[in-house]
C-alpha positions in Angstrom: -26.6 39.8 -40.2 -23.5 41.3 -38.6 -25.7 43.5 -36.4 -27.7 40.5 -35.4 -24.6 38.7 -34.2 -23.4 41.7 -32.3 -26.8 42.0 -30.7 -26.8 38.4 -29.6 -23.2 38.7 -28.3 -24.1 41.7 -26.2 -27.3 40.1 -25.0 -25.3 37.0 -23.8 -22.8 39.1 -22.0 -25.6 41.1 -20.3 -27.3 37.9 -19.2 -23.9 36.6 -17.9 -23.3 39.7 -15.9 -26.9 39.6 -14.6 -26.4 36.1 -13.4 -23.1 37.0 -11.8 -24.6 40.0 -9.8 -28.1 38.7 -9.2 -27.2 37.5 -5.8 -23.9 39.3 -5.4 -21.5 36.9 -3.7 -23.9 35.6 -1.1 -24.7 32.4 -2.9 -21.0 31.5 -3.1 -20.4 32.6 0.5 -23.2 30.4 1.8 -22.1 27.4 -0.3 -18.6 27.6 1.2 -19.8 28.0 4.7 -22.0 24.9 4.2 -18.9 23.2 2.9 -16.9 24.2 6.0 -19.6 22.9 8.3 -19.2 19.4 6.9 -15.4 19.4 7.5 -14.2 17.6 10.5 -14.2 20.0 13.4 -10.6 19.4 14.4 -9.5 20.4 10.9 -11.6 23.6 10.5 -8.9 25.8 11.9 -7.2 26.0 8.5 -10.4 27.6 7.2 -10.6 30.1 10.0 -10.7 33.0 7.5 -13.9 31.5 6.1 -16.1 33.9 8.0 -18.7 36.4 7.0 -16.7 39.2 8.6 -14.0 38.7 5.9 -14.4 39.6 2.2 -15.1 36.4 0.3 -12.3 36.8 -2.1 -9.8 37.0 0.8 -10.8 33.6 2.2 -8.0 31.0 2.3 -7.5 29.2 -1.0 -10.5 30.9 -2.7 -10.0 32.5 -6.0 -12.5 35.0 -7.5 -13.0 36.3 -11.0 -11.6 39.8 -11.6 -14.8 41.1 -13.1 -17.8 39.6 -11.3 -16.0 38.6 -8.0 -17.6 35.2 -8.1 -15.7 32.1 -6.9 -13.9 30.5 -9.8 -11.3 28.4 -8.0 -11.2 26.4 -4.8 -7.8 24.9 -4.0 -7.8 22.9 -0.8 -5.3 20.2 -1.9 -3.1 18.8 0.8 -4.9 20.4 3.7 -5.5 17.1 5.4 -9.2 18.0 5.8 -11.7 15.3 6.8 -15.4 14.9 6.9 -17.7 14.8 3.9 -18.1 16.9 0.8 -21.2 19.1 1.1 -23.7 19.0 -1.8 -23.7 22.8 -1.5 -20.5 22.7 -3.5 -22.8 22.4 -6.6 -24.0 26.0 -5.9 -20.6 27.5 -6.9 -21.9 28.0 -10.4 -18.8 30.0 -11.6 -16.3 27.4 -10.4 -13.7 26.4 -12.9 -11.2 24.6 -10.7 -12.1 22.3 -7.7 -9.1 20.8 -6.0 -9.7 18.6 -2.9 -6.9 16.1 -3.5 -4.7 14.7 -0.7 -7.2 15.1 2.1 -9.2 12.6 4.1 -12.7 13.2 2.8 -15.0 10.1 2.9 -18.6 9.6 1.9 -19.6 10.0 -1.7 -19.0 12.5 -4.4 -22.2 14.6 -4.5 -24.3 14.4 -7.7 -24.6 18.2 -7.3 -21.0 18.5 -8.7 -22.7 18.0 -12.0 -24.3 21.4 -11.6 -20.9 23.0 -12.1 -21.3 23.5 -15.8 -18.2 25.8 -16.0 -15.9 23.3 -14.3 -12.7 22.5 -16.2 -10.5 20.9 -13.6 -11.7 18.3 -11.0 -9.1 17.0 -8.5 -10.3 14.6 -5.8 -7.5 12.1 -5.7 -6.0 10.5 -2.6 -9.1 10.6 -0.3 -11.4 7.9 1.1 -14.3 8.5 -1.2 -16.6 5.7 -2.0 -19.8 5.0 -3.9 -20.2 5.6 -7.6 -18.6 8.1 -10.0 -21.5 10.5 -10.5 -23.1 10.2 -13.9 -24.0 13.9 -13.6 -20.4 14.7 -14.4 -21.5 14.4 -18.0 -23.2 17.8 -17.6 -19.8 19.4 -17.1 -19.0 19.6 -20.8 -16.0 21.9 -20.3 -14.1 19.4 -18.2 -10.5 19.0 -19.2 -9.2 16.9 -16.3 -10.9 14.4 -14.0 -8.6 13.0 -11.3 -10.2 10.6 -8.8 -7.0 8.6 -8.2 -6.6 6.5 -5.0 -10.1 6.4 -3.5 -12.5 3.5 -2.9 -14.9 4.3 -5.7 -16.8 1.2 -6.9 -19.3 0.0 -9.5 -18.4 0.6 -13.2 -17.0 3.4 -15.3 -20.1 5.5 -16.3 -20.7 5.4 -20.0 -21.9 9.0 -19.7 -18.3 10.1 -19.4 -18.1 9.5 -23.2 -19.8 12.7 -23.8 -17.0 14.9 -22.4 -15.5 15.6 -25.8 -12.9 18.1 -24.4 -11.5 15.8 -21.8 -7.7 15.5 -21.9 -6.9 13.6 -18.7 -9.0 10.8 -17.0 -7.3 9.4 -13.9 -9.3 6.7 -12.1 -6.4 4.5 -10.9 -6.3 2.8 -7.5 -10.1 2.4 -6.9 -12.4 -0.5 -6.8 -14.0 -0.1 -10.2 -15.3 -3.3 -11.9 -16.9 -4.5 -15.0 -15.9 -3.6 -18.6 -14.8 -0.3 -20.0 -17.7 1.3 -21.9 -17.0 1.6 -25.6 -18.4 5.2 -25.5 -15.1 6.3 -24.1 -13.8 5.9 -27.6 -15.5 9.3 -28.3 -12.9 11.0 -26.1 -10.7 11.8 -29.0 -8.9 14.6 -27.2 -7.6 12.3 -24.5 -3.8 12.2 -24.0 -3.6 10.6 -20.5 -5.8 7.8 -19.2 -5.2 5.6 -16.2 -7.4 2.7 -15.0 -4.5 1.0 -13.1 -5.2 -1.0 -10.0 -8.9 -1.7 -10.3 -11.0 -4.8 -10.9 -11.8 -4.1 -14.5 -12.1 -6.9 -17.0 -12.8 -7.9 -20.6 -11.2 -6.9 -23.8 -10.1 -3.4 -24.8 -12.6 -2.1 -27.3 -11.4 -1.5 -30.8 -13.1 2.0 -30.6 -10.1 3.1 -28.6 -8.1 3.2 -31.8 -9.6 6.8 -32.1 -7.3 7.9 -29.2 -4.7 9.1 -31.6 -3.6 11.9 -29.2 -2.9 9.4 -26.4 0.5 10.0 -24.7 0.2 7.9 -21.5 -2.0 4.8 -21.2 -2.1 2.8 -18.0 -4.2 -0.4 -17.8 -2.0 -2.3 -15.4 -3.2 -4.5 -12.5 -6.6 -5.4 -13.6 -8.1 -8.5 -15.2 -8.2 -7.4 -18.8 -7.9 -10.3 -21.3 -7.8 -11.1 -25.0 -5.0 -10.6 -27.4 -2.7 -7.6 -27.2 -5.1 -4.7 -28.0 -4.9 -3.9 -31.7 -6.2 -0.4 -30.9 -2.9 0.4 -29.2 -1.1 0.2 -32.5 -3.0 3.3 -33.7 -1.8 5.4 -30.8 1.3 6.7 -32.5 1.8 9.5 -30.0 2.2 7.1 -27.1 5.2 7.8 -24.8 4.3 5.5 -21.8 2.4 2.2 -22.2 1.6 0.1 -19.1 -0.4 -3.1 -19.3 1.4 -5.3 -16.7 -0.4 -7.7 -14.5 -3.3 -8.6 -16.7 -4.2 -11.6 -18.9 -3.3 -10.3 -22.3 -2.2 -13.0 -24.6 -0.9 -13.5 -28.2 2.2 -12.2 -29.8 3.4 -8.6 -30.6 3.4 -7.5 -34.2 6.9 -7.6 -35.8 6.5 -3.9 -36.8 5.7 -2.9 -33.2 8.6 -0.4 -33.1 7.6 1.3 -36.3 4.0 1.9 -35.2 4.8 3.4 -31.8 7.9 5.5 -32.6 7.7 7.8 -29.6 7.5 5.2 -26.9 9.8 5.8 -23.9 8.4 3.4 -21.3 7.0 -0.1 -22.0 5.6 -2.2 -19.1 4.2 -5.5 -20.3 5.1 -7.8 -17.4 3.0 -10.5 -15.8 0.8 -11.3 -18.8 0.4 -14.3 -21.1 2.3 -12.8 -24.1 4.1 -15.3 -26.4 6.2 -15.2 -29.5 9.5 -13.3 -30.0 10.5 -9.9 -28.9 10.1 -7.7 -32.0 13.5 -6.6 -33.3 11.9 -3.3 -34.4 11.9 -2.2 -30.8 15.4 -1.0 -31.5 14.0 1.5 -34.0 12.4 3.4 -31.1 15.3 5.7 -30.3 13.5 7.2 -27.3 13.0 3.8 -25.6 14.3 3.9 -22.0 12.4 1.2 -20.1 11.7 -2.3 -21.5 9.8 -4.5 -19.0 8.5 -7.8 -20.3 9.0 -10.1 -17.3 6.7 -13.0 -16.5 5.4 -13.9 -19.9 5.9 -16.7 -22.3 8.3 -15.0 -24.7 10.6 -17.2 -26.8 13.6 -16.8 -29.1 16.6 -14.6 -28.5 17.1 -11.3 -26.8 17.7 -9.1 -29.9 21.3 -7.8 -30.0 19.9 -4.8 -31.8 18.9 -3.5 -28.4 22.5 -2.1 -28.5 21.2 0.6 -30.7 19.1 2.0 -27.9 21.5 4.6 -26.5 18.9 5.9 -24.0 18.1 2.4 -22.7 18.1 2.4 -18.8 16.2 -0.8 -17.9 16.0 -4.2 -19.8 13.9 -6.6 -17.7 12.8 -9.8 -19.5 13.2 -12.3 -16.6 10.9 -15.4 -16.2 10.2 -16.1 -19.8 11.4 -18.9 -22.1 14.0 -17.0 -23.9 17.0 -18.8 -25.4 17.7 -20.6 -28.7 19.6 -23.5 -27.2 22.7 -22.2 -28.9 25.9 -20.4 -27.9 24.6 -17.2 -29.4 22.1 -16.6 -26.6 24.4 -14.2 -24.8 25.4 -12.0 -27.8 23.1 -9.3 -26.6 25.4 -8.7 -23.6 28.3 -7.5 -25.9 25.8 -5.3 -27.8 24.5 -3.7 -24.6 28.0 -2.2 -23.9 26.9 0.7 -26.2 24.0 1.5 -23.7 25.9 3.8 -21.4 22.8 4.8 -19.4 21.8 1.2 -18.6 21.3 0.7 -14.8 19.2 -2.5 -14.7 19.8 -5.7 -16.7 17.6 -8.6 -15.6 17.3 -11.7 -17.8 16.9 -14.3 -15.0 14.9 -17.5 -15.2 15.1 -18.1 -18.9 17.0 -20.8 -20.9 20.0 -18.8 -22.0 23.2 -20.8 -22.7 26.8 -20.2 -23.5 29.9 -18.9 -21.8 29.6 -15.7 -19.8 31.3 -13.2 -22.1 34.2 -11.1 -20.8 32.5 -8.1 -22.3 30.1 -8.2 -19.4 32.7 -6.2 -17.5 32.4 -3.5 -20.1 28.7 -2.8 -19.4 27.7 0.7 -18.3 29.5 1.9 -15.2 26.0 3.1 -14.1 24.8 -0.5 -13.8 23.2 -1.0 -10.4 21.5 -4.4 -10.9 22.9 -7.4 -12.8 20.7 -10.5 -12.8 21.5 -13.6 -14.9 20.2 -16.1 -12.3 18.5 -19.4 -13.2 19.9 -20.0 -16.7 22.4 -22.4 -18.2 25.3 -20.0 -18.4 28.8 -21.5 -18.2 32.3 -20.2 -18.1 33.8 -18.2 -15.3 33.2 -14.7 -13.9 35.7 -12.4 -15.6 38.3 -10.8 -13.4 37.3 -7.3 -14.6 33.8 -7.5 -13.1 35.3 -5.2 -10.5 35.1 -2.4 -13.1 31.3 -2.1 -12.6 31.8 0.2 -9.7 28.1 1.2 -9.3 26.9 -2.4 -8.9 24.7 -2.9 -5.9 23.1 -6.3 -6.7 24.6 -9.3 -8.5 22.6 -12.4 -9.1 24.6 -15.1 -11.0 23.3 -18.1 -9.1 21.8 -21.3 -10.4 23.9 -21.6 -13.5 26.9 -23.7 -14.6 29.6 -21.3 -13.7 33.1 -22.6 -12.8 36.3 -21.2 -11.5 37.0 -18.9 -8.6 35.2 -15.8 -7.3 37.5 -13.0 -8.6 39.4 -11.1 -6.0 38.4 -7.9 -7.9 34.9 -8.4 -6.4 36.3 -6.5 -3.4 36.4 -3.3 -5.6 32.6 -3.2 -5.7 32.3 -1.0 -2.7 28.6 -0.2 -3.3 27.6 -3.9 -3.5 24.7 -4.9 -1.2 23.7 -8.4 -2.6 26.0 -11.0 -4.0 24.4 -14.3 -5.1 26.5 -17.0 -6.8 24.9 -20.1 -5.2 24.2 -23.4 -7.0 27.1 -23.2 -9.5 30.3 -25.2 -9.9 32.7 -22.6 -8.6 35.8 -23.5 -6.6 38.8 -22.0 -5.0 39.0 -20.0 -1.7 36.6 -17.3 -0.6 38.5 -14.1 -1.4 39.3 -12.1 1.7 38.8 -9.0 -0.4 35.0 -9.4 0.1 35.6 -7.8 3.5 36.2 -4.5 1.6 32.5 -4.5 0.7 31.4 -3.0 4.0 27.9 -2.3 2.8 27.3 -6.0 2.0 24.0 -7.3 3.3 23.6 -10.7 1.6 26.3 -13.1 0.6 25.1 -16.4 -0.9 27.9 -18.8 -1.8 26.1 -22.1 -1.1 26.2 -25.3 -3.2 29.6 -24.8 -4.9 33.0 -26.3 -4.3 34.6 -23.5 -2.3 37.4 -24.7 -0.1 39.8 -23.4 2.5 38.9 -21.4 5.6 36.2 -18.8 6.1 38.0 -15.4 6.1 37.8 -13.8 9.6 37.8 -10.4 7.8 34.2 -11.0 6.9 33.6 -9.6 10.3 34.2 -6.2 8.8 30.9 -6.5 6.9 29.0 -5.0 9.7 25.7 -4.7 7.8 25.7 -8.4 6.8 22.2 -9.9 7.3 22.4 -13.2 5.3 25.5 -15.3 5.2 24.9 -18.6 3.3 27.8 -21.0 2.8 26.3 -24.5 3.0 27.2 -27.3 0.7 30.9 -26.5 0.1 34.2 -27.9 1.2 35.1 -25.3 3.7 37.4 -26.3 6.6 38.9 -25.0 9.8 37.2 -23.2 12.6 34.3 -20.8 12.4 35.9 -17.4 12.9 34.9 -15.6 16.1 34.9 -12.3 14.2 32.1 -13.5 11.9 30.0 -14.5 14.9 30.3 -11.0 16.3 28.3 -9.4 13.4 25.2 -8.4 15.3 23.2 -7.6 12.1 23.2 -11.3 11.0 19.7 -12.8 10.8 20.5 -15.9 8.6 23.7 -17.9 9.0 24.0 -21.3 7.3 27.3 -23.2 7.1 25.9 -26.7 6.9 27.5 -29.6 5.0 31.1 -28.5 5.1 34.2 -29.7 7.0 34.3 -27.2 9.7 36.0 -28.1 13.0 36.4 -26.7 16.5 33.7 -25.3 18.8 30.7 -23.2 18.0 31.5 -19.6 18.9 28.4 -17.6 19.6 29.3 -13.9 20.0 27.0 -11.0 19.3 24.3 -12.7 17.3 21.5 -10.7 18.9 19.3 -10.6 15.8 19.9 -14.1 14.5 16.7 -15.9 13.2 18.2 -19.0 11.6 21.5 -20.7 12.6 22.5 -23.9 10.7 25.8 -25.8 11.0 24.5 -29.3 10.5 26.9 -32.1 9.2 30.2 -30.6 10.0 32.9 -31.8 12.5 32.2 -29.3 15.2 32.8 -30.5 18.8 32.8 -29.4 22.4 29.9 -28.2 24.5 27.1 -26.1 23.2 27.7 -22.5 24.2 25.6 -20.9 27.0 25.3 -17.8 24.8 22.8 -19.7 22.6 20.3 -18.8 25.3 20.8 -15.1 24.6 19.8 -15.4 20.9 16.2 -14.4 21.7 15.2 -13.8 18.1 16.0 -17.4 17.1 13.4 -19.2 15.1 15.4 -22.1 13.5 18.4 -23.8 15.2 20.1 -26.6 13.3 23.2 -28.1 15.0 22.7 -31.8 14.1 25.3 -34.2 12.6 28.4 -32.9 14.6 30.3 -34.1 17.7 28.8 -31.8 20.4 28.7 -33.2 23.9 27.5 -32.3 27.3 24.0 -31.1 28.2 21.7 -28.7 26.4 22.5 -25.2 27.7 19.7 -23.1 29.1 17.8 -21.9 26.1 14.5 -21.3 28.0 14.4 -17.7 26.7 14.0 -18.8 23.0 10.2 -18.9 23.3 9.7 -18.0 19.6 11.8 -20.8 18.3 10.0 -23.0 15.7 12.6 -25.6 14.7 15.4 -27.2 16.7 17.7 -30.0 15.5 20.3 -31.4 18.0 20.3 -34.9 16.4 23.4 -37.0 15.7 25.6 -35.7 18.4 26.9 -36.9 21.7 24.7 -34.8 23.9 23.6 -36.2 27.3 21.6 -35.4 30.4 17.8 -35.0 30.6 15.5 -33.3 28.2 14.8 -29.8 29.6 11.3 -29.5 30.8 10.9 -25.9 29.7 10.7 -27.1 26.1 7.1 -28.1 26.8 6.3 -24.3 27.1 7.7 -23.5 23.6 4.3 -22.8 22.0 5.8 -21.9 18.6 7.7 -25.2 18.3 7.0 -27.1 15.1 10.0 -29.5 14.9 12.3 -30.9 17.6 14.9 -33.5 16.7 16.9 -34.9 19.6 17.5 -38.3 18.1 20.8 -40.3 18.2 22.3 -38.8 21.3 22.9 -40.0 24.9 19.9 -38.3 26.5 18.4 -40.1 29.6 15.5 -39.8 31.9 11.8 -39.3 31.3 10.4 -37.7 28.1 7.7 -35.2 28.9 4.2 -35.8 27.7 2.9 -32.2 27.9 2.9 -29.3 25.4 4.4 -30.1 22.0 5.6 -33.5 23.4 2.1 -34.7 23.0 2.6 -34.8 19.2 5.0 -37.4 18.0 5.1 -35.8 14.5 6.8 -32.7 16.1 9.2 -34.5 18.4 11.9 -37.1 17.4 13.9 -38.9 20.2 14.9 -42.3 18.7 18.4 -43.5 19.2 18.6 -42.5 22.9 18.7 -45.8 24.7 18.3 -44.3 28.2 15.2 -42.4 27.5 11.8 -43.6 28.8 8.2 -42.6 28.9 6.8 -40.1 26.4 3.7 -40.6 24.3 3.0 -44.1 23.0 3.9 -43.2 19.4 7.5 -42.6 20.4 7.8 -46.3 21.3 10.0 -45.8 24.3 10.4 -48.1 27.3 8.3 -47.3 30.3 9.8 -45.5 33.2 9.9 -47.3 36.7 7.0 -45.9 38.6 7.8 -44.3 41.9 5.4 -43.4 44.7 4.6 -39.7 45.2 7.0 -37.7 47.1 4.8 -37.5 50.3 4.5 -41.3 50.4 8.2 -41.8 49.9 8.9 -39.4 52.7 6.4 -41.2 55.0 7.9 -44.6 54.1 11.4 -43.4 54.8 10.3 -42.0 58.2 8.6 -45.3 59.1 11.6 -47.3 58.0 13.8 -45.1 60.1 11.6 -45.6 63.1 11.6 -49.4 62.7 15.3 -49.5 62.3 15.8 -47.2 65.2 13.6 -49.2 67.5 15.3 -52.4 66.5 18.7 -51.0 67.2 17.4 -49.4 70.4 16.1 -52.8 71.7 19.4 -54.4 70.8 21.3 -51.7 72.5 18.9 -51.9 75.5 19.7 -55.6 76.0 23.4 -54.8 75.6 23.0 -51.9 78.0 21.4 -54.0 80.7 23.9 -56.8 80.3 26.7 -54.4 80.5 25.2 -52.5 83.3 24.6 -55.6 85.5 28.1 -57.0 84.7 29.9 -53.8 85.3 28.1 -52.9 88.4 28.4 -56.4 89.8 24.7 -56.5 90.4 24.5 -60.3 91.0 21.9 -60.5 93.7 18.4 -61.2 92.6 16.9 -58.6 94.9 18.5 -55.7 93.0 17.8 -57.1 89.6 14.2 -57.9 90.5 13.3 -55.2 92.9 15.6 -52.4 91.9 13.8 -51.9 88.6 10.4 -52.2 90.0 10.4 -49.9 93.0 10.8 -46.2 91.9 13.0 -47.0 88.9 12.3 -44.4 86.0 11.8 -47.0 83.4 10.0 -44.8 80.8 12.7 -42.1 80.9 15.5 -44.6 80.6 13.9 -46.4 77.6 13.2 -43.1 75.9 16.9 -42.1 76.0 18.0 -45.5 74.8 15.5 -45.5 71.9 16.7 -42.0 70.9 20.2 -43.4 70.6 18.8 -46.2 68.5 17.1 -43.8 66.2 20.2 -41.8 65.7 22.0 -45.0 64.7 19.3 -45.7 62.2 19.6 -42.4 60.2 19.8 -43.1 56.4 22.2 -40.2 55.7 25.8 -41.1 56.7 26.3 -37.5 57.7 23.5 -37.6 60.3 24.0 -41.2 61.4 25.5 -41.7 64.9 28.7 -43.6 64.9 29.0 -46.8 67.2 31.7 -45.2 69.4 29.4 -42.3 70.0 26.5 -44.6 70.7 28.6 -46.4 73.3 29.5 -43.1 75.0 25.8 -42.1 75.2 24.9 -45.5 76.6 27.6 -45.2 79.3 26.2 -41.8 80.2 22.7 -43.3 80.6 24.2 -46.1 82.7 26.0 -43.6 85.0 22.8 -41.7 85.4 20.4 -44.5 86.2 22.5 -47.2 87.9 25.5 -45.7 89.6 23.3 -43.5 91.8 21.4 -46.7 92.8 24.6 -48.5 93.6 25.6 -45.7 95.9 22.2 -45.9 97.6 22.8 -49.6 98.1 26.1 -49.2 99.8 
């Protein structure tokens, strides 16, 4: 029997060697040259060594077996190769490792890959492959890893993959797979990593998956899976990472959850329909670092026993219905002071009640994000909040907090976001905020802050959002603040601010709102330089004068100048503001004609009521009509005609005076001169022309151009001297 086994073993080895040397290495060489020919021409340069003149085993990223010199490894990962994968790849019959990941291959995965019966590792992730996952992969019974991550593979997950009993890793995330997961995958009892994340898979998780007892990492996130929390998961006692977020899983978690999955380190359950309480046994998982259960329907309290998790780094349970309507809701905060590695605490948008405990200042000094927003938390912010030196984001808004904003907040030099809006806080805005030079967003709105705005806020040179509306702030708007060029959103509406509106270096401003204050003076010309402006709200103040030239604000969507003392005409360039959605000029002293072009055609966009001297506009605005005037050409013609008539009239009058004066002064009394002198050789036409010109000059409408009477007399005397004195001399 022993001899028979030895014979069979030797026979198998001989057959293997015969297969290896039957065609020498020519089969592999030709297969690789075919593969190269399908690579995009501009990328082939990295495969320049793939040439018949070079030994096959010296080709770039080609590995050969030591005995038979056949290709056993092809590692082209990250070469940025394009083109399609040649079916000839299936002729590399000794291939164990095929790595084409992180390239730009498109087309389909050739069915011929299924011919690689020795294949153990298949990496084709991060390409542009489409079509189906080849069912022929089931022929590759030695496969340990299949990684097709981040492609465009469609259709379903082939049930044939369930025959790959040795498979350890199946990574199919970020594709376009659809349908249900085949139950045959439950046969893959050696699996320790599986990812179906970011596909279009649906249905329930089969109970057969309870056989995955070796599973370490399970990713089902961002699909459309449904049903109760999969019972099969409770059998995966080796799980370290479990991600099911963004699905439609429902039901509650078992109370003994933490006892069944004792090795869990990462838990991602967010964006599902889970209900019930958070299992207190989670605190028994000493390795637990990440707890993410946001956007569910969880109820009850946040277990104070989380304080036992010394490795806890993230606790995120926002947007649930947590809270017991008692003052004990916030006890977990004191317990978490034991979690020295905690860097994110987010319990926003729940129903937590009670006074904010002073122990919050004793949380981990590694804490980066603290979010208690949208609850019913009362009390005041403890002074020692400044001890949390690593804090970058604080959200305490939309609660019932009272008292001042502690001056120690200025010690948080790493802070980027500070939100305390919609509370009942009071006192002055601490000038120490100016020490937070990295601050980008400051939201203080809807409180009862008073006093002046600290000019030192101008030191926050990275500030993008400054929101202070609905407070009791007074005094002038600091020029220093209006010089922060990074500001994109600035709202100070509904305060008691006075003085002018200083517009300095707001070159990136998108929204500026100062409505309902006591600001006065003329609107600054610098508004016209805020070219990124989209929303401009200046209503409810005491601004006067005309609208400055803001013709450059072509991207503006909303303008509110209402309830001021502005005057003058409505600028015609506003009709060219194509992005305009709202223009409120009501209750001012504007006059003149309202345009009817552009956005002014739409009365739902434009409001101009309360300006008694405006006229025209579309009918819906219900303004009085403007007095119609003749076109400019006709007016000019009328003026000219009028001037001629007046000139002729004056000329005739002057002519009569001229003759009377001439006859009297020249003592021309005899009838012969009067009758004959003007008839025989007298230049009557020239004389009348000169007299009429004087008349026209006297009839000029403009006082500047009109001839004075004294000048007219002088010119008439000159004409008299010219035409009559010479005749008198001739007579004598």
